[in-house]
C-alpha positions, 0 to 999 in steps of 0.5 A: 433805033430802027435797027434795034427794033427790027432785031427785037421784033425778030427776037435777035436780041435779049428781049428783057435787056432791050425793054429795060434799055428802052424804059430807061432811055424813056425815063432819061429822055429830055423834052426834045426826044420825048416825042420820039420815045412816045411814038415808039411805045406803040411798037412795044406796047404789048411786050412792055405791058405783058409783065406787071413790073415793066408795066408799072415802070412804064406807067410811072415814067409816063406820069412822071413825064406828064408832070414834068411837061406840065410843070415845064409849060406853067413855069 
């Protein structure tokens, strides 16, 4: 993750593909890995929210994860 983040920030990766992978991985993450993904959002925040479509997908994923965590906590 650290290497891919470094390559992304140095613009050595296809940024759109990387951000799509990032959002897909966040969406597919389980509860154990969710905190890792949430902690890395800040690094990519500007890139994730600069396009409406990606920002909307990020917001929907975060809301889905919040609902999932709340449902898991009360079950």
